[in-house]
N, C-alpha and C positions, 0 to 999 in steps of 0.2 A: 504494500500500500504506500502510495507516494505521500510524502509529507506535504501538507498544505502550506503553500507559500504565504507569507504575510503580505499585506497590501503595500505595494510600492507604486506610486504614480509615476508614469513614464511619459510625460508629455515631451514634445520636441523643444527643448530649452536651448538648442544651439543658437538659433537666431536671437533668442532673448539675451543670451550672454553676450553675443557680438554687438547687439544694439546697445545694451547697457554699457559695454566696454567703450564703444564709440562715444557715447554721451559723456561718460566719465573722463575720457581722454580730452574732449573739448573743454569740459569743466576744469580739468587739471591744467591745460594750457592757459586758459583765462586766469585761473587762480595763481599760476606761476607768474604771470605778468602783473597781476593785481598786487600780490604781496611784495613784489620787488619794484613796483612803480614808485613807491616812496623813496627807495634807495636811488633810483634813476633820477628822479626829480631833484633830490637833494644834491646829487652829484652835479647836475646841470647848474643849480644855483651857486655852488661853490666854485664853479669854473668861470663865473662872471667876474672880469677884472675891472677894478676902478683905478684910474690913472691920476696921479698928483703931479702937475707940471711945476717944476721948480724954477725959481728966479735965478738967472745966470750969475747973479751976485751972491747967491747963498754960499755960506762957508761950509767946509766939511763938518765942523762942529754942529752947525744948525741942521744939516742934513742928517747927521747921526742922531741928534736929539729928536728930530721929526720922526725918524724910523722907529725909535723906541716908543714914542708917544702913540703912534699909529698901532704898533704891535700890542700895546696895552689897552687899546680901545675895546669896550665890550662888543662882542660880535665879530671882531676882526680876527681872521686866522693869522696868528702871529708869524707862523712859518712862511706865510705867503708874502710878507712885506719885503719887497726887493727894490734895490736901487739900480737903475739903468742909466748909464751916462749917455750923452748924445752921440759919442763915438760908437759905443756898443749898439745903440739904437740904429745908427746908419748902417753898420755891418749887418744887423738883423734884417733891415729893410732891403739891403742889396741881395741877401739870400732869397728874398721873395721876388724881387723885381729884376734881378740880374746884376752881375759884377760890373756892368758898364756904369752903374750909378756911382761907384767909387772912383771911376776914371774921369768923371766930369769935374772940371776945374772951377768949383764954385763953393762958397761958404756952406758949412753944414747948417741946414735950416731947422734941425731938430733941437729940442731942449732936454736937459736932464730930467728924469722922471723917477717917481717911486710908484710902484704898482702894488696893489693888495687885493685880497678877496674877502668876502664876508662868509660867515657860517650860514648854513641853510636855515637855522632858526631865526637868525637876525636879518635875513635877506628880504628886505622890502623897501619900497620907495621912500617912505617917511623916515626910516632910520638913516638912509643914505643922505637925504636932504638935510637932516639935522647935523650929521657928521660933516658934510660939506660946508654948511653954514659956519660951523665952529672954526674950521681951518681956513676958510676963504677970507675971513676978516681978522685983522690984527696979526697976521703972520707974514712978515716981509719975505720970507723964503719961499712962500707958496704963491704961484701965479693963479692957479685955478685947480679945482678938482673936477675931473672930467669923467662922465659916464653917460651912456646913451639912454636918457630917461625914457624915450619912446620905446626903445628896444626892451628896456627893463620892465616897463609897464606891460608890454606885449608878452614877455616871457611869463610874468606872474599870472596874467590873465589866461594864457594858454595852458599853463600848468594847472590852474584851477579847473579849467574845462576838461582837461585830461582826467582829473579825479572824478568829476561828475560823469564823464563818459564811462569810466570803469564801473562806477556805482550803478548807473542805469543798465549798462550791458550785463553786469553780474546778476541783477534782479531778473532781467529778461531771459538770460541763459538759464538761470535756475528754474524759472517757470517752465520753459521749454523742455529742460532736462527731465523734470518730474512728469510732464505729460508723455514724453516719449518712452520713458522707462515704464510708466504705468501701463501704457498701451501694449508695449512689447511683452510684459508679463501676462497681461490679460489674454493676449493671443496665444501665448505658450500654454496657458492652463485651459484654454477653451476646449482642447481635445479631450480633456478629462471631465468635462461637465457631467456626462452620464454616470461616470463612476462616483462622482460626488453625490449626485442625486440618489443613486442606488444604495450607497452607504447610509444616506439619511433615511431612506425608506425601510431599511432593515433595523433601524433603531440606534445607529451610531450617533454619538453626541457630536455637536459642532466642533468642540475642541479636539476630539479624536480625529475628525475628518481633516481639520486644518493642520494638525501636527506634522504629518509627513511633508506637506507642501512647505510649511514654514521652515522646517529643518533643512530641507533641500534649498530653499531660497537663500539661507545664510551662506551655504557653500557656493552657490552660483554667484552671489554678490561678492564673495571673496575672490572667486576666479575672475569675475569681470573687472574688479578693481586691480588685480595683479596684471591682467592683460593691458589695462589702460596705463598702469605705472610703467610697464615694460615699454610701451609705445612712447611715453613721455621721456624716459631715459634715453632711448634711441634718438628721439628728436633733439634732445638737449645736446647730445654728443655730436650730432650732425651740425647743428647750429654753432656749437663751440669750435668745431673744426673749421667752419667757413668764416665765422666772425669771432675770433678768440678774444678780442677786446671787450666783448659784451659780457664775458664771464665774471668780470670784476664787480658787476652789479648783483650777482646771484649769491645767496647765502646758503650754505649747506644745512644749517639749522632750520631755516624756513622750508627748504625742500623736504627735509625729513618730516616736518610738521605736516606739509601738504600730502605726503605719502600716507601718513597716519589718518588724516582726514578723509582721503579718498577711500581707504579701506573701510573705515567706519561708515561713511556715507553710502558706499556701495552695498554693504550688508544691511544697513538700516532701511534704506529705501526699498531694497528688494523684499525685506521682511514685511514692512508696512504695506507695500503694494500688493504682495501676495495675500496678506490677511484680508485686505479690502476686497480683492477680486474673488477669493474663495467665498467670503461671506456674501457677496452679491449673488454668486451662483446658488448658494444655499437659500437665499431669500427669493430667488426667481421662481415664478410659477411654472408648473410642469409643461404647459403648452408653449411657453417661451423657450424652454430648453431645446426644443426640436427645431427652432428657427435658425 
């Protein structure tokens, strides 16, 4: 006498796993960009240079004192304060425009300058205006403090827009992801709707009927998340190989957090969606089951 096999639902979950993996991959790509966008934005802010034009009559002592004062200013990156003589400036300019510039027999039109950058937290137009006002007045060694206020205002505005785009895109992608995952799981369980109803008719409790589906959903969620993570890792290494400079903006700690979140989200969404779908089939009237 053959041993009676225990009930094991065997719906076609292959497409469900692939669908969930695809959605999680897209969510992972967006999440990777979103969690590192702040690092990217801060890096852009800290690359913005402010130029202090020096009076040709400024003494070395005045210049040294000015450098020290600028380095001590709140929000100024002390290591970024750099003195550039007009001779060094001309050489740098010739590197960009060609060596013929040095061969022209004319006076050097440049002035000595000090350049510095602001920290990301202190990077805003009002802070720069206050700093410029303090050093533009009553300092004989300073001709002017120059920064492109239009460009600065545009950078700040665009960075704010980027943050809003990421927020709106994240909400939209999250909603679409939930819909796609739910529909993929619903279709995968649809083949077992008669088994679900037959078990109910013979007196099985709803919790008993749901149990094998829920147990399997956790495994499928884990597999889907691992497939998505593998795709993300491959994509990351391809991008890093083509654009190695972009890797400076990525944090290993954040990437590990994202991997953990994808695993949890993949299993949790699969579990909840499966619970809802199986319960809907249990609540469905018999005549609708055959449609």
